PDB file of N, CA, C and O in Angstrom:
ATOM      1  N   MET A   1      31.963 -29.231  46.909  1.00  0.00           N
ATOM      2  CA  MET A   1      32.404 -30.414  46.193  1.00  0.00           C
ATOM      3  C   MET A   1      31.570 -31.628  46.566  1.00  0.00           C
ATOM      4  O   MET A   1      31.267 -32.455  45.707  1.00  0.00           O
ATOM      5  N   LEU A   2      31.192 -31.748  47.841  1.00  0.00           N
ATOM      6  CA  LEU A   2      30.407 -32.889  48.280  1.00  0.00           C
ATOM      7  C   LEU A   2      29.052 -32.928  47.588  1.00  0.00           C
ATOM      8  O   LEU A   2      28.607 -33.988  47.147  1.00  0.00           O
ATOM      9  N   VAL A   3      28.399 -31.778  47.491  1.00  0.00           N
ATOM     10  CA  VAL A   3      27.109 -31.733  46.799  1.00  0.00           C
ATOM     11  C   VAL A   3      27.293 -32.043  45.325  1.00  0.00           C
ATOM     12  O   VAL A   3      26.457 -32.724  44.731  1.00  0.00           O
ATOM     13  N   GLU A   4      28.364 -31.562  44.727  1.00  0.00           N
ATOM     14  CA  GLU A   4      28.628 -31.860  43.315  1.00  0.00           C
ATOM     15  C   GLU A   4      28.776 -33.356  43.109  1.00  0.00           C
ATOM     16  O   GLU A   4      28.281 -33.893  42.118  1.00  0.00           O
ATOM     17  N   SER A   5      29.460 -34.049  44.043  1.00  0.00           N
ATOM     18  CA  SER A   5      29.613 -35.496  43.899  1.00  0.00           C
ATOM     19  C   SER A   5      28.271 -36.194  44.029  1.00  0.00           C
ATOM     20  O   SER A   5      28.052 -37.224  43.392  1.00  0.00           O
ATOM     21  N   MET A   6      27.368 -35.658  44.838  1.00  0.00           N
ATOM     22  CA  MET A   6      26.043 -36.266  44.992  1.00  0.00           C
ATOM     23  C   MET A   6      25.268 -36.199  43.684  1.00  0.00           C
ATOM     24  O   MET A   6      24.519 -37.122  43.365  1.00  0.00           O
ATOM     25  N   PHE A   7      25.437 -35.124  42.924  1.00  0.00           N
ATOM     26  CA  PHE A   7      24.749 -35.045  41.645  1.00  0.00           C
ATOM     27  C   PHE A   7      25.153 -36.213  40.764  1.00  0.00           C
ATOM     28  O   PHE A   7      24.316 -36.779  40.060  1.00  0.00           O
ATOM     29  N   ILE A   8      26.415 -36.575  40.797  1.00  0.00           N
ATOM     30  CA  ILE A   8      26.880 -37.725  40.026  1.00  0.00           C
ATOM     31  C   ILE A   8      26.329 -39.007  40.633  1.00  0.00           C
ATOM     32  O   ILE A   8      25.880 -39.893  39.907  1.00  0.00           O
ATOM     33  N   ILE A   9      26.359 -39.112  41.956  1.00  0.00           N
ATOM     34  CA  ILE A   9      25.934 -40.315  42.660  1.00  0.00           C
ATOM     35  C   ILE A   9      24.468 -40.637  42.373  1.00  0.00           C
ATOM     36  O   ILE A   9      24.139 -41.784  42.073  1.00  0.00           O
ATOM     37  N   VAL A  10      23.598 -39.656  42.459  1.00  0.00           N
ATOM     38  CA  VAL A  10      22.183 -39.926  42.252  1.00  0.00           C
ATOM     39  C   VAL A  10      21.770 -39.757  40.797  1.00  0.00           C
ATOM     40  O   VAL A  10      20.584 -39.817  40.474  1.00  0.00           O
ATOM     41  N   GLY A  11      22.732 -39.548  39.932  1.00  0.00           N
ATOM     42  CA  GLY A  11      22.431 -39.476  38.506  1.00  0.00           C
ATOM     43  C   GLY A  11      21.843 -38.157  38.060  1.00  0.00           C
ATOM     44  O   GLY A  11      20.980 -38.127  37.183  1.00  0.00           O
ATOM     45  N   MET A  12      22.298 -37.065  38.651  1.00  0.00           N
ATOM     46  CA  MET A  12      21.768 -35.763  38.284  1.00  0.00           C
ATOM     47  C   MET A  12      22.909 -34.844  37.854  1.00  0.00           C
ATOM     48  O   MET A  12      24.074 -35.073  38.180  1.00  0.00           O
ATOM     49  N   GLN A  13      22.553 -33.825  37.133  1.00  0.00           N
ATOM     50  CA  GLN A  13      23.491 -32.766  36.786  1.00  0.00           C
ATOM     51  C   GLN A  13      22.979 -31.489  37.426  1.00  0.00           C
ATOM     52  O   GLN A  13      21.826 -31.409  37.850  1.00  0.00           O
ATOM     53  N   LYS A  14      23.843 -30.503  37.490  1.00  0.00           N
ATOM     54  CA  LYS A  14      23.395 -29.219  38.038  1.00  0.00           C
ATOM     55  C   LYS A  14      22.235 -28.670  37.228  1.00  0.00           C
ATOM     56  O   LYS A  14      22.151 -28.865  36.016  1.00  0.00           O
ATOM     57  N   ARG A  15      21.357 -27.987  37.915  1.00  0.00           N
ATOM     58  CA  ARG A  15      20.172 -27.423  37.277  1.00  0.00           C
ATOM     59  C   ARG A  15      20.549 -26.265  36.363  1.00  0.00           C
ATOM     60  O   ARG A  15      21.222 -25.330  36.796  1.00  0.00           O
ATOM     61  N   PRO A  16      20.124 -26.316  35.106  1.00  0.00           N
ATOM     62  CA  PRO A  16      20.329 -25.158  34.231  1.00  0.00           C
ATOM     63  C   PRO A  16      19.538 -23.971  34.774  1.00  0.00           C
ATOM     64  O   PRO A  16      18.530 -24.161  35.454  1.00  0.00           O
ATOM     65  N   ALA A  17      19.974 -22.770  34.486  1.00  0.00           N
ATOM     66  CA  ALA A  17      19.345 -21.560  35.028  1.00  0.00           C
ATOM     67  C   ALA A  17      17.871 -21.456  34.660  1.00  0.00           C
ATOM     68  O   ALA A  17      17.089 -20.888  35.422  1.00  0.00           O
ATOM     69  N   ASN A  18      17.476 -21.993  33.509  1.00  0.00           N
ATOM     70  CA  ASN A  18      16.092 -21.830  33.054  1.00  0.00           C
ATOM     71  C   ASN A  18      15.252 -23.094  33.230  1.00  0.00           C
ATOM     72  O   ASN A  18      14.172 -23.188  32.647  1.00  0.00           O
ATOM     73  N   ASN A  19      15.712 -24.059  34.009  1.00  0.00           N
ATOM     74  CA  ASN A  19      14.993 -25.326  34.140  1.00  0.00           C
ATOM     75  C   ASN A  19      14.781 -25.638  35.613  1.00  0.00           C
ATOM     76  O   ASN A  19      15.672 -25.400  36.428  1.00  0.00           O
ATOM     77  N   ASN A  20      13.617 -26.165  35.965  1.00  0.00           N
ATOM     78  CA  ASN A  20      13.309 -26.483  37.348  1.00  0.00           C
ATOM     79  C   ASN A  20      13.660 -27.911  37.725  1.00  0.00           C
ATOM     80  O   ASN A  20      13.659 -28.241  38.910  1.00  0.00           O
ATOM     81  N   ILE A  21      13.958 -28.762  36.766  1.00  0.00           N
ATOM     82  CA  ILE A  21      14.222 -30.172  37.035  1.00  0.00           C
ATOM     83  C   ILE A  21      15.630 -30.505  36.583  1.00  0.00           C
ATOM     84  O   ILE A  21      16.055 -30.113  35.496  1.00  0.00           O
ATOM     85  N   LEU A  22      16.351 -31.232  37.424  1.00  0.00           N
ATOM     86  CA  LEU A  22      17.694 -31.662  37.070  1.00  0.00           C
ATOM     87  C   LEU A  22      17.603 -32.867  36.141  1.00  0.00           C
ATOM     88  O   LEU A  22      16.902 -33.824  36.470  1.00  0.00           O
ATOM     89  N   PRO A  23      18.274 -32.861  35.006  1.00  0.00           N
ATOM     90  CA  PRO A  23      18.204 -33.997  34.084  1.00  0.00           C
ATOM     91  C   PRO A  23      18.935 -35.213  34.645  1.00  0.00           C
ATOM     92  O   PRO A  23      19.928 -35.071  35.360  1.00  0.00           O
ATOM     93  N   LEU A  24      18.450 -36.391  34.325  1.00  0.00           N
ATOM     94  CA  LEU A  24      19.063 -37.623  34.801  1.00  0.00           C
ATOM     95  C   LEU A  24      20.168 -38.085  33.856  1.00  0.00           C
ATOM     96  O   LEU A  24      20.059 -37.967  32.635  1.00  0.00           O
ATOM     97  N   ILE A  25      21.225 -38.608  34.447  1.00  0.00           N
ATOM     98  CA  ILE A  25      22.285 -39.262  33.680  1.00  0.00           C
ATOM     99  C   ILE A  25      22.551 -40.613  34.339  1.00  0.00           C
ATOM    100  O   ILE A  25      22.198 -40.808  35.502  1.00  0.00           O
ATOM    101  N   LYS A  26      23.156 -41.533  33.628  1.00  0.00           N
ATOM    102  CA  LYS A  26      23.432 -42.849  34.184  1.00  0.00           C
ATOM    103  C   LYS A  26      24.785 -42.824  34.892  1.00  0.00           C
ATOM    104  O   LYS A  26      25.815 -42.615  34.251  1.00  0.00           O
ATOM    105  N   PRO A  27      24.791 -43.041  36.238  1.00  0.00           N
ATOM    106  CA  PRO A  27      26.062 -43.054  36.954  1.00  0.00           C
ATOM    107  C   PRO A  27      26.832 -44.347  36.684  1.00  0.00           C
ATOM    108  O   PRO A  27      26.231 -45.371  36.358  1.00  0.00           O
ATOM    109  N   ASN A  28      28.147 -44.304  36.818  1.00  0.00           N
ATOM    110  CA  ASN A  28      28.998 -45.477  36.617  1.00  0.00           C
ATOM    111  C   ASN A  28      29.378 -46.081  37.954  1.00  0.00           C
ATOM    112  O   ASN A  28      30.534 -45.989  38.368  1.00  0.00           O
ATOM    113  N   LEU A  29      28.423 -46.699  38.637  1.00  0.00           N
ATOM    114  CA  LEU A  29      28.665 -47.314  39.931  1.00  0.00           C
ATOM    115  C   LEU A  29      28.390 -48.808  39.845  1.00  0.00           C
ATOM    116  O   LEU A  29      27.522 -49.255  39.095  1.00  0.00           O
ATOM    117  N   THR A  30      29.142 -49.568  40.625  1.00  0.00           N
ATOM    118  CA  THR A  30      28.890 -51.003  40.734  1.00  0.00           C
ATOM    119  C   THR A  30      28.310 -51.278  42.114  1.00  0.00           C
ATOM    120  O   THR A  30      28.331 -50.408  42.984  1.00  0.00           O
ATOM    121  N   ASN A  31      27.792 -52.486  42.316  1.00  0.00           N
ATOM    122  CA  ASN A  31      27.252 -52.846  43.631  1.00  0.00           C
ATOM    123  C   ASN A  31      28.309 -52.735  44.718  1.00  0.00           C
ATOM    124  O   ASN A  31      27.993 -52.400  45.859  1.00  0.00           O
ATOM    125  N   ALA A  32      29.559 -53.013  44.375  1.00  0.00           N
ATOM    126  CA  ALA A  32      30.646 -52.924  45.355  1.00  0.00           C
ATOM    127  C   ALA A  32      30.862 -51.480  45.819  1.00  0.00           C
ATOM    128  O   ALA A  32      31.351 -51.253  46.926  1.00  0.00           O
ATOM    129  N   ASP A  33      30.504 -50.516  44.990  1.00  0.00           N
ATOM    130  CA  ASP A  33      30.655 -49.104  45.345  1.00  0.00           C
ATOM    131  C   ASP A  33      29.600 -48.644  46.355  1.00  0.00           C
ATOM    132  O   ASP A  33      29.801 -47.650  47.054  1.00  0.00           O
ATOM    133  N   ILE A  34      28.499 -49.352  46.430  1.00  0.00           N
ATOM    134  CA  ILE A  34      27.368 -48.923  47.249  1.00  0.00           C
ATOM    135  C   ILE A  34      27.434 -49.586  48.623  1.00  0.00           C
ATOM    136  O   ILE A  34      26.784 -50.604  48.860  1.00  0.00           O
ATOM    137  N   THR A  35      28.223 -49.001  49.523  1.00  0.00           N
ATOM    138  CA  THR A  35      28.321 -49.496  50.890  1.00  0.00           C
ATOM    139  C   THR A  35      27.286 -48.775  51.754  1.00  0.00           C
ATOM    140  O   THR A  35      26.693 -47.783  51.331  1.00  0.00           O
ATOM    141  N   ILE A  36      27.079 -49.280  52.956  1.00  0.00           N
ATOM    142  CA  ILE A  36      26.133 -48.603  53.856  1.00  0.00           C
ATOM    143  C   ILE A  36      26.652 -47.215  54.225  1.00  0.00           C
ATOM    144  O   ILE A  36      25.862 -46.287  54.399  1.00  0.00           O
ATOM    145  N   GLU A  37      27.964 -47.066  54.345  1.00  0.00           N
ATOM    146  CA  GLU A  37      28.544 -45.759  54.649  1.00  0.00           C
ATOM    147  C   GLU A  37      28.305 -44.780  53.498  1.00  0.00           C
ATOM    148  O   GLU A  37      27.987 -43.611  53.712  1.00  0.00           O
ATOM    149  N   PHE A  38      28.466 -45.284  52.281  1.00  0.00           N
ATOM    150  CA  PHE A  38      28.213 -44.498  51.080  1.00  0.00           C
ATOM    151  C   PHE A  38      26.758 -44.014  51.074  1.00  0.00           C
ATOM    152  O   PHE A  38      26.483 -42.845  50.803  1.00  0.00           O
ATOM    153  N   LEU A  39      25.840 -44.924  51.373  1.00  0.00           N
ATOM    154  CA  LEU A  39      24.419 -44.575  51.394  1.00  0.00           C
ATOM    155  C   LEU A  39      24.115 -43.553  52.481  1.00  0.00           C
ATOM    156  O   LEU A  39      23.377 -42.597  52.243  1.00  0.00           O
ATOM    157  N   GLN A  40      24.675 -43.746  53.671  1.00  0.00           N
ATOM    158  CA  GLN A  40      24.407 -42.827  54.772  1.00  0.00           C
ATOM    159  C   GLN A  40      24.940 -41.425  54.482  1.00  0.00           C
ATOM    160  O   GLN A  40      24.306 -40.429  54.834  1.00  0.00           O
ATOM    161  N   GLU A  41      26.087 -41.353  53.852  1.00  0.00           N
ATOM    162  CA  GLU A  41      26.650 -40.048  53.478  1.00  0.00           C
ATOM    163  C   GLU A  41      25.740 -39.352  52.468  1.00  0.00           C
ATOM    164  O   GLU A  41      25.469 -38.157  52.586  1.00  0.00           O
ATOM    165  N   ASN A  42      25.279 -40.095  51.494  1.00  0.00           N
ATOM    166  CA  ASN A  42      24.435 -39.514  50.451  1.00  0.00           C
ATOM    167  C   ASN A  42      23.008 -39.257  50.916  1.00  0.00           C
ATOM    168  O   ASN A  42      22.305 -38.428  50.339  1.00  0.00           O
ATOM    169  N   TYR A  43      22.582 -39.953  51.942  1.00  0.00           N
ATOM    170  CA  TYR A  43      21.285 -39.730  52.586  1.00  0.00           C
ATOM    171  C   TYR A  43      21.201 -38.279  53.062  1.00  0.00           C
ATOM    172  O   TYR A  43      20.194 -37.600  52.864  1.00  0.00           O
ATOM    173  N   LYS A  44      22.282 -37.823  53.693  1.00  0.00           N
ATOM    174  CA  LYS A  44      22.335 -36.444  54.193  1.00  0.00           C
ATOM    175  C   LYS A  44      22.381 -35.445  53.039  1.00  0.00           C
ATOM    176  O   LYS A  44      21.751 -34.389  53.088  1.00  0.00           O
ATOM    177  N   ILE A  45      23.126 -35.792  52.017  1.00  0.00           N
ATOM    178  CA  ILE A  45      23.270 -34.885  50.874  1.00  0.00           C
ATOM    179  C   ILE A  45      21.941 -34.720  50.148  1.00  0.00           C
ATOM    180  O   ILE A  45      21.555 -33.600  49.810  1.00  0.00           O
ATOM    181  N   ILE A  46      21.237 -35.822  49.905  1.00  0.00           N
ATOM    182  CA  ILE A  46      19.962 -35.720  49.183  1.00  0.00           C
ATOM    183  C   ILE A  46      18.926 -34.960  50.018  1.00  0.00           C
ATOM    184  O   ILE A  46      18.051 -34.296  49.462  1.00  0.00           O
ATOM    185  N   ALA A  47      19.020 -35.054  51.355  1.00  0.00           N
ATOM    186  CA  ALA A  47      18.125 -34.261  52.207  1.00  0.00           C
ATOM    187  C   ALA A  47      18.357 -32.769  51.965  1.00  0.00           C
ATOM    188  O   ALA A  47      17.405 -31.991  51.907  1.00  0.00           O
ATOM    189  N   SER A  48      19.620 -32.377  51.824  1.00  0.00           N
ATOM    190  CA  SER A  48      19.945 -30.972  51.529  1.00  0.00           C
ATOM    191  C   SER A  48      19.457 -30.561  50.149  1.00  0.00           C
ATOM    192  O   SER A  48      19.000 -29.435  49.952  1.00  0.00           O
ATOM    193  N   ILE A  49      19.556 -31.481  49.196  1.00  0.00           N
ATOM    194  CA  ILE A  49      19.076 -31.191  47.841  1.00  0.00           C
ATOM    195  C   ILE A  49      17.562 -30.976  47.866  1.00  0.00           C
ATOM    196  O   ILE A  49      17.056 -30.079  47.191  1.00  0.00           O
ATOM    197  N   ILE A  50      16.834 -31.791  48.639  1.00  0.00           N
ATOM    198  CA  ILE A  50      15.379 -31.639  48.747  1.00  0.00           C
ATOM    199  C   ILE A  50      15.048 -30.290  49.369  1.00  0.00           C
ATOM    200  O   ILE A  50      14.127 -29.603  48.928  1.00  0.00           O
ATOM    201  N   GLU A  51      15.800 -29.918  50.391  1.00  0.00           N
ATOM    202  CA  GLU A  51      15.577 -28.627  51.037  1.00  0.00           C
ATOM    203  C   GLU A  51      15.774 -27.483  50.041  1.00  0.00           C
ATOM    204  O   GLU A  51      15.035 -26.498  50.047  1.00  0.00           O
ATOM    205  N   GLN A  52      16.787 -27.635  49.189  1.00  0.00           N
ATOM    206  CA  GLN A  52      17.128 -26.568  48.251  1.00  0.00           C
ATOM    207  C   GLN A  52      16.258 -26.580  46.994  1.00  0.00           C
ATOM    208  O   GLN A  52      15.844 -25.523  46.519  1.00  0.00           O
ATOM    209  N   TYR A  53      15.975 -27.780  46.446  1.00  0.00           N
ATOM    210  CA  TYR A  53      15.306 -27.872  45.148  1.00  0.00           C
ATOM    211  C   TYR A  53      13.857 -28.353  45.207  1.00  0.00           C
ATOM    212  O   TYR A  53      13.127 -28.220  44.224  1.00  0.00           O
ATOM    213  N   GLY A  54      13.434 -28.902  46.326  1.00  0.00           N
ATOM    214  CA  GLY A  54      12.033 -29.272  46.453  1.00  0.00           C
ATOM    215  C   GLY A  54      11.768 -30.771  46.467  1.00  0.00           C
ATOM    216  O   GLY A  54      12.678 -31.594  46.364  1.00  0.00           O
ATOM    217  N   ASP A  55      10.488 -31.088  46.597  1.00  0.00           N
ATOM    218  CA  ASP A  55      10.016 -32.461  46.795  1.00  0.00           C
ATOM    219  C   ASP A  55      10.218 -33.384  45.604  1.00  0.00           C
ATOM    220  O   ASP A  55      10.056 -34.597  45.735  1.00  0.00           O
ATOM    221  N   ILE A  56      10.563 -32.847  44.464  1.00  0.00           N
ATOM    222  CA  ILE A  56      10.727 -33.694  43.282  1.00  0.00           C
ATOM    223  C   ILE A  56      11.799 -34.755  43.516  1.00  0.00           C
ATOM    224  O   ILE A  56      11.772 -35.805  42.874  1.00  0.00           O
ATOM    225  N   TYR A  57      12.739 -34.500  44.424  1.00  0.00           N
ATOM    226  CA  TYR A  57      13.804 -35.460  44.717  1.00  0.00           C
ATOM    227  C   TYR A  57      13.511 -36.340  45.921  1.00  0.00           C
ATOM    228  O   TYR A  57      14.356 -37.141  46.321  1.00  0.00           O
ATOM    229  N   LEU A  58      12.329 -36.203  46.504  1.00  0.00           N
ATOM    230  CA  LEU A  58      11.936 -37.021  47.647  1.00  0.00           C
ATOM    231  C   LEU A  58      11.961 -38.519  47.342  1.00  0.00           C
ATOM    232  O   LEU A  58      12.367 -39.286  48.215  1.00  0.00           O
ATOM    233  N   PRO A  59      11.550 -38.985  46.151  1.00  0.00           N
ATOM    234  CA  PRO A  59      11.646 -40.425  45.863  1.00  0.00           C
ATOM    235  C   PRO A  59      13.072 -40.977  45.974  1.00  0.00           C
ATOM    236  O   PRO A  59      13.256 -42.134  46.353  1.00  0.00           O
ATOM    237  N   ILE A  60      14.068 -40.172  45.652  1.00  0.00           N
ATOM    238  CA  ILE A  60      15.455 -40.614  45.796  1.00  0.00           C
ATOM    239  C   ILE A  60      15.791 -40.766  47.276  1.00  0.00           C
ATOM    240  O   ILE A  60      16.434 -41.738  47.673  1.00  0.00           O
ATOM    241  N   PHE A  61      15.357 -39.809  48.087  1.00  0.00           N
ATOM    242  CA  PHE A  61      15.572 -39.880  49.533  1.00  0.00           C
ATOM    243  C   PHE A  61      14.913 -41.123  50.115  1.00  0.00           C
ATOM    244  O   PHE A  61      15.511 -41.836  50.921  1.00  0.00           O
ATOM    245  N   ILE A  62      13.684 -41.374  49.702  1.00  0.00           N
ATOM    246  CA  ILE A  62      12.950 -42.551  50.193  1.00  0.00           C
ATOM    247  C   ILE A  62      13.684 -43.829  49.805  1.00  0.00           C
ATOM    248  O   ILE A  62      13.815 -44.742  50.621  1.00  0.00           O
ATOM    249  N   ARG A  63      14.155 -43.900  48.586  1.00  0.00           N
ATOM    250  CA  ARG A  63      14.883 -45.080  48.115  1.00  0.00           C
ATOM    251  C   ARG A  63      16.147 -45.312  48.929  1.00  0.00           C
ATOM    252  O   ARG A  63      16.432 -46.441  49.327  1.00  0.00           O
ATOM    253  N   ILE A  64      16.909 -44.248  49.179  1.00  0.00           N
ATOM    254  CA  ILE A  64      18.127 -44.374  49.982  1.00  0.00           C
ATOM    255  C   ILE A  64      17.776 -44.776  51.412  1.00  0.00           C
ATOM    256  O   ILE A  64      18.437 -45.634  51.998  1.00  0.00           O
ATOM    257  N   HIS A  65      16.737 -44.159  51.973  1.00  0.00           N
ATOM    258  CA  HIS A  65      16.307 -44.485  53.342  1.00  0.00           C
ATOM    259  C   HIS A  65      15.958 -45.967  53.461  1.00  0.00           C
ATOM    260  O   HIS A  65      16.408 -46.643  54.386  1.00  0.00           O
ATOM    261  N   LYS A  66      15.167 -46.459  52.536  1.00  0.00           N
ATOM    262  CA  LYS A  66      14.768 -47.867  52.569  1.00  0.00           C
ATOM    263  C   LYS A  66      15.972 -48.792  52.414  1.00  0.00           C
ATOM    264  O   LYS A  66      16.050 -49.826  53.078  1.00  0.00           O
ATOM    265  N   GLU A  67      16.897 -48.431  51.553  1.00  0.00           N
ATOM    266  CA  GLU A  67      18.087 -49.258  51.338  1.00  0.00           C
ATOM    267  C   GLU A  67      18.959 -49.297  52.587  1.00  0.00           C
ATOM    268  O   GLU A  67      19.468 -50.358  52.949  1.00  0.00           O
ATOM    269  N   VAL A  68      19.138 -48.158  53.250  1.00  0.00           N
ATOM    270  CA  VAL A  68      19.915 -48.119  54.494  1.00  0.00           C
ATOM    271  C   VAL A  68      19.254 -49.009  55.546  1.00  0.00           C
ATOM    272  O   VAL A  68      19.928 -49.811  56.194  1.00  0.00           O
ATOM    273  N   GLU A  69      17.954 -48.872  55.715  1.00  0.00           N
ATOM    274  CA  GLU A  69      17.241 -49.681  56.702  1.00  0.00           C
ATOM    275  C   GLU A  69      17.310 -51.170  56.368  1.00  0.00           C
ATOM    276  O   GLU A  69      17.486 -51.997  57.263  1.00  0.00           O
ATOM    277  N   GLN A  70      17.175 -51.510  55.112  1.00  0.00           N
ATOM    278  CA  GLN A  70      17.241 -52.902  54.679  1.00  0.00           C
ATOM    279  C   GLN A  70      18.625 -53.496  54.953  1.00  0.00           C
ATOM    280  O   GLN A  70      18.737 -54.634  55.411  1.00  0.00           O
ATOM    281  N   ARG A  71      19.659 -52.734  54.676  1.00  0.00           N
ATOM    282  CA  ARG A  71      21.018 -53.230  54.916  1.00  0.00           C
ATOM    283  C   ARG A  71      21.314 -53.369  56.400  1.00  0.00           C
ATOM    284  O   ARG A  71      22.002 -54.307  56.801  1.00  0.00           O
ATOM    285  N   LYS A  72      20.806 -52.448  57.233  1.00  0.00           N
ATOM    286  CA  LYS A  72      20.970 -52.571  58.683  1.00  0.00           C
ATOM    287  C   LYS A  72      20.274 -53.832  59.187  1.00  0.00           C
ATOM    288  O   LYS A  72      20.828 -54.575  59.997  1.00  0.00           O
ATOM    289  N   GLU A  73      19.067 -54.066  58.705  1.00  0.00           N
ATOM    290  CA  GLU A  73      18.308 -55.246  59.113  1.00  0.00           C
ATOM    291  C   GLU A  73      19.028 -56.523  58.684  1.00  0.00           C
ATOM    292  O   GLU A  73      19.122 -57.473  59.460  1.00  0.00           O
ATOM    293  N   TYR A  74      19.532 -56.548  57.461  1.00  0.00           N
ATOM    294  CA  TYR A  74      20.255 -57.704  56.948  1.00  0.00           C
ATOM    295  C   TYR A  74      21.481 -57.985  57.808  1.00  0.00           C
ATOM    296  O   TYR A  74      21.744 -59.131  58.174  1.00  0.00           O
ATOM    297  N   LYS A  75      22.230 -56.931  58.128  1.00  0.00           N
ATOM    298  CA  LYS A  75      23.431 -57.085  58.954  1.00  0.00           C
ATOM    299  C   LYS A  75      23.059 -57.608  60.337  1.00  0.00           C
ATOM    300  O   LYS A  75      23.754 -58.464  60.884  1.00  0.00           O
ATOM    301  N   SER A  76      21.972 -57.103  60.903  1.00  0.00           N
ATOM    302  CA  SER A  76      21.517 -57.541  62.214  1.00  0.00           C
ATOM    303  C   SER A  76      21.137 -59.019  62.192  1.00  0.00           C
ATOM    304  O   SER A  76      21.525 -59.771  63.086  1.00  0.00           O
ATOM    305  N   PHE A  77      20.384 -59.439  61.181  1.00  0.00           N
ATOM    306  CA  PHE A  77      19.993 -60.846  61.075  1.00  0.00           C
ATOM    307  C   PHE A  77      21.210 -61.747  60.868  1.00  0.00           C
ATOM    308  O   PHE A  77      21.258 -62.858  61.395  1.00  0.00           O
ATOM    309  N   LYS A  78      22.179 -61.275  60.112  1.00  0.00           N
ATOM    310  CA  LYS A  78      23.393 -62.061  59.894  1.00  0.00           C
ATOM    311  C   LYS A  78      24.142 -62.245  61.205  1.00  0.00           C
ATOM    312  O   LYS A  78      24.622 -63.342  61.489  1.00  0.00           O
ATOM    313  N   GLU A  79      24.252 -61.186  62.013  1.00  0.00           N
ATOM    314  CA  GLU A  79      24.914 -61.283  63.309  1.00  0.00           C
ATOM    315  C   GLU A  79      24.175 -62.255  64.227  1.00  0.00           C
ATOM    316  O   GLU A  79      24.806 -63.038  64.936  1.00  0.00           O
ATOM    317  N   ILE A  80      22.856 -62.209  64.218  1.00  0.00           N
ATOM    318  CA  ILE A  80      22.059 -63.137  65.032  1.00  0.00           C
ATOM    319  C   ILE A  80      22.306 -64.573  64.575  1.00  0.00           C
ATOM    320  O   ILE A  80      22.494 -65.467  65.400  1.00  0.00           O
ATOM    321  N   ALA A  81      22.305 -64.792  63.270  1.00  0.00           N
ATOM    322  CA  ALA A  81      22.532 -66.135  62.733  1.00  0.00           C
ATOM    323  C   ALA A  81      23.898 -66.659  63.144  1.00  0.00           C
ATOM    324  O   ALA A  81      24.028 -67.829  63.505  1.00  0.00           O
ATOM    325  N   LEU A  82      24.914 -65.812  63.094  1.00  0.00           N
ATOM    326  CA  LEU A  82      26.261 -66.240  63.481  1.00  0.00           C
ATOM    327  C   LEU A  82      26.329 -66.555  64.979  1.00  0.00           C
ATOM    328  O   LEU A  82      27.015 -67.497  65.378  1.00  0.00           O
ATOM    329  N   GLN A  83      25.643 -65.795  65.793  1.00  0.00           N
ATOM    330  CA  GLN A  83      25.591 -66.062  67.234  1.00  0.00           C
ATOM    331  C   GLN A  83      24.903 -67.398  67.512  1.00  0.00           C
ATOM    332  O   GLN A  83      25.377 -68.179  68.337  1.00  0.00           O
ATOM    333  N   VAL A  84      23.810 -67.658  66.843  1.00  0.00           N
ATOM    334  CA  VAL A  84      23.093 -68.924  66.990  1.00  0.00           C
ATOM    335  C   VAL A  84      23.997 -70.078  66.589  1.00  0.00           C
ATOM    336  O   VAL A  84      24.036 -71.104  67.268  1.00  0.00           O
ATOM    337  N   ALA A  85      24.719 -69.916  65.494  1.00  0.00           N
ATOM    338  CA  ALA A  85      25.611 -70.966  65.022  1.00  0.00           C
ATOM    339  C   ALA A  85      26.713 -71.247  66.037  1.00  0.00           C
ATOM    340  O   ALA A  85      27.043 -72.407  66.284  1.00  0.00           O
ATOM    341  N   VAL A  86      27.288 -70.195  66.629  1.00  0.00           N
ATOM    342  CA  VAL A  86      28.351 -70.369  67.626  1.00  0.00           C
ATOM    343  C   VAL A  86      27.793 -71.046  68.883  1.00  0.00           C
ATOM    344  O   VAL A  86      28.417 -71.962  69.419  1.00  0.00           O
ATOM    345  N   ASN A  87      26.648 -70.609  69.345  1.00  0.00           N
ATOM    346  CA  ASN A  87      26.037 -71.188  70.543  1.00  0.00           C
ATOM    347  C   ASN A  87      25.596 -72.622  70.325  1.00  0.00           C
ATOM    348  O   ASN A  87      25.639 -73.437  71.247  1.00  0.00           O
ATOM    349  N   ASP A  88      25.174 -72.932  69.117  1.00  0.00           N
ATOM    350  CA  ASP A  88      24.711 -74.281  68.791  1.00  0.00           C
ATOM    351  C   ASP A  88      25.875 -75.266  68.736  1.00  0.00           C
ATOM    352  O   ASP A  88      25.699 -76.454  69.009  1.00  0.00           O
ATOM    353  N   SER A  89      27.053 -74.780  68.385  1.00  0.00           N
ATOM    354  CA  SER A  89      28.194 -75.672  68.255  1.00  0.00           C
ATOM    355  C   SER A  89      28.867 -75.978  69.591  1.00  0.00           C
ATOM    356  O   SER A  89      29.780 -76.802  69.645  1.00  0.00           O
ATOM    357  N   LYS A  90      28.437 -75.336  70.654  1.00  0.00           N
ATOM    358  CA  LYS A  90      29.034 -75.575  71.998  1.00  0.00           C
ATOM    359  C   LYS A  90      28.409 -76.763  72.675  1.00  0.00           C
ATOM    360  O   LYS A  90      28.785 -77.104  73.796  1.00  0.00           O
TER     361      LYS A  90
END
């Protein structure tokens, strides 16, 4: 079931028996749905899909990887900014 949900998440459907590429569909997700936890969970799933179906899905993995790293960096900078603000007000 988890892998099936990933097909929806990354905009793919199950591979037809006679086709090597999974067709793309438009997922119904909003920005609020895309949390760092959501990305990290799907990061693992897309890695399994690459292992099973091949490098054609590597760009999706790269995109998720970059987004996770970007969000971690953003969160880190925000925490630093808040610490500076607290220390500055003392």
